PAGU-351551 format. One line per field, with one value per residue (C-alpha): y, z, x. Coordinates in pm, whole numbers, plus 50000, padded with zeros to 5 digits. Layout:
Y (Y,...);
Z (Z,...);
X (X,...);
END
This chain:
Y (18012,17869,18120,18469,18551,18866,18669,18356,18193,17962,17712,17577,17580,17811,18130,18034,17898,18207,18436,18261,18255,18620,18726,18547,18706,19045,18965,18887,18597,18362,18033,17833,17611,17320,17081,16815,16813,17066,17215,17207,17100,17215,16992,16693,16677,16926,17092,16863,16515,16616,16737,16422,16218,16453,16360,15991,16046,16234,15954,15689,15905,15970,15598,15601,15838,15657,15452,15778,15838,15492,15360,15027,14936,14610,14608,14843,14753,15024,14968,15223,15128,15201,15529,15624,15530,15757,16038,16007,16013,16341,16490,16369,16525,16864,16845,16782,17089,17311,17188,17249,17608,17691,17550,17724,18052,18003,17956,17730,17459,17361,17073,17064,17243,17614,17811,18185,18257,18635,18909,18799,18432,18103,17760,17466,17146,17207,17474,17847,18098,18478,18680,19041,18966,18668,18565,18338,18103,17798,17730,17576,17246,17098,17230,17008,17076,17084,16766,16575,16535,16332,15968,15769,15435,15472,15626,16000,16150,16464,16508,16421,16065,16020,16118,15853,15581,15232,15156,15338,15323,15158,15453,15804,16070,16420,16677,17015,17111,17367,17344,17040,16858,16906,16803,16483,16410,16425,16223,15937,15908,15857,15602,15400,15508,15580,15946,16169,16537,16708,17089,17323,17609,17609,17532,17366,17617,17867,18163,18119,18227,18060,17961,17806,17604,17493,17352,17181,17023,16891,16743,16579,16425,16285,16118,15952,16176,16227,16597,16701,17077,17293,17007,16935,16617,16558,16264,15976,15626,15345,15040,14810,14622,14949,15108,15436,15561,15934,16095,16417,16708,16599,16263,16083,15820,15743,15465,15506,15339,15667,16013,16307,16612,16915,17220,17456,17515,17691,17869,17698,18006,17822,17578,17840,18041,18374,18560,18428,18486,18807,18950,18929,19036,18772,18736,18385,18237,18449,18655,19015,19187,19513,19554,19501,19164,19322,19230,19468,19364,19561,19281,19008,18941,18671,18518,18241,18047,18157,18502,18342,18567,18329,17982,17971,17855,18104,18392,18259,18265,18628,18723,18564,18765,19089,19022,18957,19265,19492,19352,19442,19800,19774,19938,19662,19625,19313,19350,19111,19259,19010,18678,18368,18095,17749,17413,17119,16915,16822,17048,17297,17589,17924,18276,18614,18932,18962,18760,18872,18824,19006,19299,19321,19311,19593,19792,19805,19864,19605,19474,19103,18916,18543,18285,17907,17649,17487,17783,17752,17557,17413,17289,17122,16943,16816,16713,16949,17162,17164,17502,17879,18202,18497,18832,19105,19464,19805,19953,20310,20244,19875,19806,19433,19355,18977,18656,18301,18011,17653,17438,17283,17466,17720,17741,17846,18085,18281,18413,18620,18794,18848,19021,19233,19337,19418,19632,19810,19678,19732,19454,19633,19639,19269,19185,19367,19139,18889,18536,18229,18006,17740,17767,17769,18122,18249,18218,18501,18722,18634,18695,19035,19123,18995,19260,19511,19267,19216,18844,18682,18317,18353,18528);
Z (99452,99257,99060,98915,98557,98352,98051,98051,97712,97656,97385,97259,96885,96644,96789,97153,97114,96929,97181,97482,97334,97228,97569,97735,97493,97603,97969,98071,98301,98100,98117,97842,97903,97672,97702,97462,97293,97242,96892,96870,96558,96316,96451,96561,96333,96051,95869,95964,95936,95619,95453,95562,95375,95078,95083,95079,94796,94591,94651,94524,94228,94148,94108,93797,93622,93698,93377,93179,93338,93255,93608,93618,93966,94076,94227,94526,94833,95033,95406,95536,95900,95868,95702,95995,96245,96070,96060,96436,96486,96294,96515,96828,96713,96652,96981,97165,97001,97108,97468,97472,97351,97599,97893,97793,97766,98114,98004,98242,98057,98221,98084,98143,98041,98114,98215,98272,98617,98606,98449,98633,98721,98534,98656,98508,98642,99019,98997,99003,98860,98847,98543,98432,98067,97888,97525,97405,97136,97170,96797,96600,96508,96193,96112,96068,95840,95947,95746,95816,96135,96223,96300,96297,96348,96016,95833,95836,95965,95990,95862,96211,96195,95836,95926,96198,95981,96014,95644,95318,95240,94912,94835,94977,94917,95021,95102,95033,94762,94959,95079,95305,95057,94768,94970,95089,94739,94607,94893,94895,94518,94511,94793,94587,94700,94455,94533,94470,94564,94603,94608,94648,94450,94073,94116,94342,94568,94528,94662,94415,94057,93802,93570,93861,93967,93608,93566,93906,93816,93485,93659,93924,93656,93479,93807,93812,94083,94031,94064,94125,94155,94206,94414,94781,94983,95096,95324,95402,95453,95624,95401,95631,95545,95575,95285,95284,95025,94963,94807,94617,94542,94176,94275,94202,94453,94524,94746,94950,95241,95411,95398,95475,95587,95514,95490,95701,96064,96361,96653,96991,97189,97327,97507,97749,97802,97724,97658,97968,98220,98118,97844,97564,97242,96976,96640,96572,96790,96651,96919,96798,96811,96689,96483,96800,96863,97168,97263,97415,97762,97815,97940,97707,97363,97108,96823,96567,96453,96751,96587,96268,96042,95820,95978,95865,96094,95964,96021,96369,96463,96358,96545,96861,96827,96772,97081,97299,97173,97247,97600,97639,97531,97170,96942,96683,96430,96242,95865,95652,95310,95188,95336,95136,95083,94985,94889,94906,94614,94354,94166,94446,94452,94601,94597,94765,94747,94494,94177,93835,93911,94244,94074,93833,94115,94289,93961,93978,93645,93621,93398,93415,93368,93289,93244,93193,93367,93026,92930,93239,93191,93543,93501,93170,93297,93604,93401,93597,93317,93429,93571,93539,93731,93699,93842,93906,93899,93921,93572,93672,93854,93825,94197,94263,94397,94396,94230,94168,94103,94005,93972,94131,94446,94425,94805,94816,94520,94650,94942,94707,94581,94940,95016,94702,94799,95155,95024,94773,94467,94117,93859,93688,94010,94073,93713,93740,94024,93875,93954,93966,93656,93627,93904,93935,94075,93721,93652,93902,93719,93378,93491,93626,93295,93097,93256,93016,92735,92824,92912,92723,92700,92568,92263);
X (62471,62767,62972,62949,63049,63069,62944,62729,62679,62383,62472,62806,62746,62936,62783,62826,63178,63300,63130,63284,63634,63618,63486,63778,64026,63893,63956,63598,63516,63297,63113,62946,62644,62560,62268,62398,62739,63013,62988,62610,62424,62695,62969,62762,62458,62508,62796,63083,62925,62742,63060,63240,62977,63018,63387,63294,63044,63304,63553,63313,63220,63585,63651,63434,63676,64000,63986,63996,64337,64465,64415,64233,64112,63965,63617,63600,63396,63221,63160,62908,62967,63339,63250,63028,63299,63549,63290,63244,63621,63642,63370,63550,63877,63716,63524,63850,64000,63710,63728,64103,64067,63790,63983,64307,64114,63973,63612,63418,63224,62896,62688,62314,61997,62021,61713,61688,61545,61576,61787,62100,62049,62069,61970,62163,62010,62046,62318,62251,62497,62496,62596,62631,62555,62403,62446,62167,62298,62076,62047,61764,61600,61441,61095,60790,60494,60129,60065,60385,60586,60891,60823,61145,60970,60789,61084,60998,61321,61532,61886,62008,61870,61983,62339,62337,62182,62326,62279,62218,61845,61751,61525,61503,61240,61341,61075,61233,61481,61677,62036,61991,61770,62013,62320,62156,62024,62380,62529,62283,62254,62632,62602,62356,62009,61728,61654,61352,61335,60997,61002,60704,60861,60929,61302,61555,61730,61443,61641,61926,61993,61764,62050,62234,61930,61869,62221,62206,61871,62005,62307,62086,61868,62176,62266,61925,61777,61404,61313,60952,60885,60573,60436,60380,60336,59978,60045,60277,60139,60328,60296,60494,60814,61011,60826,60632,60388,60412,60105,60175,59941,59943,59795,60121,60230,60595,60725,61041,61217,61307,61150,61379,61181,61400,61176,61382,61469,61309,61480,61505,61399,61095,61324,61454,61132,61299,60975,60803,61080,61258,61033,61289,61118,61057,60889,60759,61030,61312,61484,61494,61831,61980,62297,62501,62326,62159,61802,61546,61673,61994,62221,62092,62235,62153,62352,62322,62018,61807,61782,61646,61851,62051,62081,62446,62726,62982,62742,62661,63029,63061,62743,62883,63203,63009,62797,63103,63285,62989,62968,63336,63266,63382,63127,63091,62809,62703,62729,62520,62602,62863,62755,62856,62595,62718,62570,62810,62691,62951,62991,62936,62695,62793,62656,62678,62473,62193,62133,62012,61641,61664,61836,61542,61288,61475,61494,61872,62045,62322,62596,62669,62993,62988,63258,63230,63446,63501,63722,63942,64265,64266,63909,63993,64304,64114,63811,63583,63441,63078,62989,62995,63027,62792,62900,62640,62767,62604,62589,62672,62998,63091,63044,63007,62659,62664,62774,62659,62895,62823,63131,63437,63557,63274,63254,63620,63603,63305,63511,63727,63415,63297,63627,63594,63240,63344,63630,63405,63590,63459,63465,63756,63958,63901,63984,64316,64431,64676,64557,64780,64779,64656,64395,64019,64049,64107,63735,63677,63926,63783,63422,63527,63690,63391,63164,63317,63401,63766,63774,64061,63956,63600,63458);
END
């Protein structure tokens, strides 16, 4: 036996990292076990590298508008390999920071595959450790469909392989028009690929506001992205010479060099045999937890994607903190009411709470405030007038129930509305907050005022 810990954390992604740090802050002896790389999918194969490529895409796109400002640039060369090297350097820098924090907090980092032997023992490779409490935060992986699986040799890949590509594909077909599909459609269309998105549902981003999806779709089409909805892929055929033929349910055939399969993610609970070894309750691979992130086994907690609740890194971090605090005796509950959802296209997409259609389905009487980016001074002076905000409030008392934003800095702006919802603000209360001029934040103020017809800069 090698070591005894009050808290053992399985997985060093956002949930696991936050859990281990918080446990150490609270004076608990903790270790964190990671099979691959510190930071998990988010840092190495998801959030961070994707947003770095979004930055590159925005940079290339921005060059097109310089002439409008009187800046005439000579031909610009784009080196994808240099771009990838810089992306990897960013990941390395953030990884170094995480390692530094864990070590300074006294958290022992153990690399290797962790397996649960019993309710108080873990096996990591050939090392056994004892623990009082275990937080399972082993994340998730890309889902495959019954008809189509990943086959890198023939070009059917996940976002992980696409992020590590050595060259921009000439053509890219994306199966799935959700968050991942839309972000990669934006990125690779800006990088020069011919992009097609195939989505089973009637709209891109099926869970989001219909108006938001409609504007995003129009913008994608203007960029030359081919959008196919209410359609599924029947099969993919390898035609040789790095070309695949994709056969759709409509009978249409599309050829593409790479096929990105982005139809969701599935928890990694099967990789640690939790149900088999300690009878932790699951539902289709999702580890079941209560509001304290506690499983049905008293000293086991779970956080992040492995619970299958949101598959969002920022939520995972909070879940990890809640789990650690409950282990330490702090009665903390996880609150999912005001969770921001963001899509890093350009313009960005962001939302929180319910949208207009969902309010109708739930028979909630609402009042809606809208405000266009084109009426915001900051948006006009920066040439970023495409977009809008839609604020959903309860008709009887003005309580904010949700919001959808499409436009510049939407992912930043949505947080203000999350804070307002958490604090129980009404639209009137948020509208009375004086916002700095000129800033994009003024659209939040104006949308709040427009709920009751008081917006100044629209009729």
